Steps between C-alpha positions, in 0.01 A plus 500: 500500500344259247628154427669616177716750688635244746827312467424269789465124510213391723566173685232287663533135603672318209409771248656823382342756270754704306308816411776633275510192273133410542583144613358279771741232622476207740826360640670709229303333217273721294128438548282563198283807556381731224570872505164633623461248787857583604419871496198437724719295735762776505243761600373277782855434620577874503211543742529179701232476767292780347173474314562585134170593342398362162487850351855569617620182325317608187672839500849358561494187282252558219570805280206733450494438125476123545152363445449178694233350721684616809327287765564182305859604419581577865338181628698299245824675597449423869414140419827464304695652791347246738587214265860621474530532879306182580255714699142414596228765484304329780801492738740760358866510597579788268204661317190582704181604323300781658158443335386779268789720612840361402792285612766493770839326508510326839831312481814600689710702254862605518573794271878568487617855447624610161869393489608841366315680779652269762850563364445876503378493860798292601747748348325795660525331840878460479710727719792704351741275689361190334505659159869595538602142570265341248750473205755319719237264639370429150851420369572265792169325453566456129844351571355261757233384258760440229721293731209294625391440143843372399535276805157340452512454122511121508207489741303733280561275201360201687193699604455624144496143371232411752301811409524420129371148564199648680438747220491218247170376634233485232204727571171337405163678490180293500220715358142430620347217299202613294161332526374417151222273623129574529492400866545791739624261769815435301623853563583390854674193364715722275599715798574195713705335229699821443576526871594129526731527198674805649548317832630177345728677250637715782595189697640313200856640506525819711873527440457538125136592445315800646126546445315831496246510787131463416413846632748650252384302195125518581445844340599349164180297473356566149787741431534649154868577549766330289731226626788749508300753703380247756844341536667838541261604776532167682877463435427152364713274280212264421122531501244225553153566365205277430128440502234253610222353285237245593192303411260322733755238612845605389750778558783605272775726629730641232830649612786673315851595611634812327865605499508876536835570331367412156125463582516135392255230607744239628244254632127443511267216590141402582400335826170313476316387813153394601313743723517408866668612819624853426785494751629167371475624141692817583778311675530230234501733199738747669740215581495382138564851368778563752673177397488608137635846585796353689588272210493795260679758717758263655548213251851416625393435859212285384736293282732442795231326700 
């Protein structure tokens, strides 16, 4: 059976790969992964623990009438899978490379049965005696559920209010800052500043502000997708994007906050600093940006202080 014929959801660690919808999720949140890398992942998951040869992947994922540089395309697909999973090629938790031969999925995978198959097996296993009493049991169960629902209505309302409050958290996605400088060393500074901003924004107001993890937003470095596409895939209400420029002595970090609902730039600013201690720069600039974000997203609470 190929991946396209399966209705299963593969679960491993905090991830689940829904083969039917073509989605990879972590803690229930969709992780960005393009179609071909997902197809490669699905094939590997179908044959967990087995060596899947490169030629087999070519036959299953790349149509015969598609003209691509296959080796480069496959290597790129595996690299994107590793980024999405936070995997390391030198010490793999999920994707192991078998040099010149292929790949193997080495993680512990739980592959639930197809729900329809499971239901069919369950019905077949029932004895005639059980089937005869099933309508009465079903009616009694339905009545019990109805009574319990009526008796606990007030409690359910209180829980619903709490749930609604949780759901009202703003989801913020910080996209990787782009390095527009001529100094290759600043690429590391961009990565560090992105990570620091995610960490500080995540601690700013956890009850009202949720931040997309770095591993989930990392694949959107240099993305050509629209604001609406990125926000939809990350389930974000706001996006933060920016860039870094420099000369011999100075750095300028430009940041914008974009509201997804109408794709409006609601705030933007430049942060100018002299070059120096990278860690101190990351912490200081991230703190300044986080303060600005809080004042924009939660103006009432800031005014009450």
